[in-house]
C-alpha positions in Angstrom: 60.3 10.1 20.9 57.7 12.3 19.5 54.5 10.5 18.4 52.8 11.5 15.1 49.7 12.4 16.9 52.0 14.3 19.5 52.1 17.6 16.6 50.0 20.3 18.1 50.3 19.1 21.9 52.5 21.4 24.4 55.2 19.6 26.3 54.3 19.4 30.0 56.8 21.7 32.5 56.3 18.3 34.8 59.4 15.9 34.7 59.4 12.9 37.1 60.5 9.5 37.4 59.5 6.2 37.7 60.3 4.9 41.3 59.2 1.2 40.8 57.2 -1.3 38.7 54.9 -3.7 39.6 52.6 -6.8 38.0 50.4 -9.5 39.1 49.5 -12.4 36.8 46.7 -12.8 39.0 43.5 -10.7 41.2 45.5 -9.9 43.8 45.2 -6.5 45.5 48.9 -5.5 46.0 51.2 -6.1 43.1 54.7 -7.4 43.5 57.8 -5.2 42.7 60.1 -6.4 39.9 62.8 -4.9 38.3 61.2 -4.1 34.6 57.7 -4.3 33.0 57.2 -4.9 29.3 54.2 -2.6 28.2 52.7 -4.2 25.1 50.7 -1.6 22.8 46.9 -1.6 22.6 47.2 -4.5 25.9 49.2 -3.2 28.9 51.5 -4.6 31.3 53.0 -7.9 30.0 51.9 -10.6 32.4 49.5 -8.7 34.6 46.1 -10.1 35.2 44.8 -6.6 33.5 46.7 -7.4 30.5 43.8 -7.2 27.6 41.7 -5.2 24.7 38.7 -5.7 26.7 38.0 -5.2 30.7 40.0 -7.3 32.7 38.8 -6.1 36.5 36.1 -8.7 37.3 33.0 -6.0 38.4 33.4 -5.0 35.0 33.8 -7.9 32.9 30.4 -9.2 35.3 28.7 -6.4 33.8 29.9 -6.4 29.8 32.8 -8.4 29.2 32.7 -6.7 25.7 33.9 -3.3 27.2 37.2 -1.5 26.1 39.7 -2.0 28.4 40.6 1.8 29.7 42.7 0.4 32.6 45.3 -1.2 31.5 48.1 0.5 33.3 47.5 2.1 37.0 49.7 4.5 37.9 49.9 6.3 41.5 52.6 8.7 42.8 55.5 8.2 45.4 53.9 11.4 46.7 50.8 9.9 48.0 52.0 6.9 49.6 54.1 9.7 51.7 50.5 11.3 53.0 49.2 7.8 53.6 52.3 7.3 55.4 52.2 9.8 57.5 48.6 8.8 58.6 49.8 5.8 59.8 49.3 3.4 57.2 52.1 0.9 55.8 52.3 1.3 52.1 54.9 0.6 49.6 55.1 0.6 45.8 52.9 -1.9 44.3 50.9 -2.2 47.7 47.7 -0.5 46.2 47.6 -2.5 43.2 49.6 -0.2 40.9 52.1 -1.0 37.8 54.2 2.2 38.0 54.9 4.4 40.8 55.8 8.0 40.1 57.7 11.0 41.6 57.5 14.5 40.6 54.3 14.3 38.6 51.2 15.6 39.8 49.1 12.9 38.2 45.6 13.4 39.3 46.0 17.3 38.0 46.8 15.7 34.3 44.0 15.8 31.9 42.3 13.0 30.1 44.4 12.2 27.0 47.7 13.1 28.2 50.6 11.3 27.6 53.4 9.9 29.7 56.3 9.0 27.8 57.9 6.3 29.8 62.1 5.2 29.5 63.2 4.9 26.0 59.7 4.0 23.7 57.0 3.4 25.9 53.9 5.8 25.9 50.8 5.8 28.4 47.4 7.6 27.8 45.7 8.4 30.4 41.8 7.7 30.3 41.0 8.7 33.9 40.9 8.3 37.4 41.0 4.9 39.6 37.7 4.6 41.5 38.7 3.2 44.9 36.7 0.5 46.7 36.0 -1.5 49.8 38.6 -3.9 48.3 41.3 -1.0 50.0 39.3 -0.9 52.7 39.8 -4.3 53.6 43.3 -4.0 52.6 44.0 -1.5 55.6 41.0 0.0 57.6 40.7 3.6 57.3 42.6 3.8 53.8 39.4 4.6 51.7 39.1 7.8 53.7 41.9 9.2 53.0 41.9 8.4 49.4 38.6 9.8 49.0 37.7 13.8 49.6 35.5 16.2 49.0 36.1 19.6 46.9 35.2 22.8 47.6 31.8 22.4 45.9 31.2 19.1 48.1 32.3 17.0 44.9 33.6 13.9 45.0 37.5 13.8 44.8 39.3 10.3 44.0 43.2 10.2 44.9 43.9 6.6 44.6 45.9 6.8 41.1 45.0 7.3 37.5 44.4 4.8 34.6 45.8 4.8 31.0 45.8 3.0 27.9 49.1 1.9 25.9 49.9 3.6 23.1 53.5 2.9 22.2 55.3 -0.3 24.2 58.3 -0.7 25.7 60.3 -1.3 28.9 60.1 0.3 31.9 62.0 0.3 35.1 63.0 2.3 38.4 64.8 5.6 37.5 63.1 6.1 34.1 62.3 9.7 33.2 58.7 10.7 32.4 58.0 13.2 30.2 54.2 14.5 30.0 52.6 16.0 26.9 49.5 17.7 27.0 46.7 17.0 24.4 45.5 20.5 22.7 43.0 22.8 24.4 40.5 22.5 26.1 41.3 20.0 28.4 39.2 18.0 30.3 39.6 16.9 33.9 39.9 13.2 34.6 36.7 11.5 35.5 36.5 7.6 37.3 36.9 4.8 34.6 
């Protein structure tokens, strides 16, 4: 499905698949795996605590509950999970709070505004990087250091997944294909949201 706004965009050579989908109706750190999730345009994952047009993360609600929700969907790669497992951490899909666990796409290298076409109809527009906080350290000691790093210039690198908003709704399940559409140049690097 090509959205009208995708005209002038380029199809990325990256192609991937959904490994797992997860949600939680309450503000828990981890999310439970489920066979299918329903993405709702402009809102997020049906039944998830972060569903809504305005922010749902408690720390952000405390600052300004009228902010737009740029964190409707959290995506994390199985490749990151494998790296964390190799470092001795027990992580599985949903454990780090992601709604969609992916394979085959370098999520952190995507530009702001990239669109992930998931399954038959769903489209998620990438808004930025997840900013890992102390909760991840409380979940498993030493994990925060694994998902934060520094680049060659000493700039902080966040590796705990990416966030997005739902442009087009639909069902998403494990094994669904993921197609990436890139916005016109110049691309903007992902920043924390």
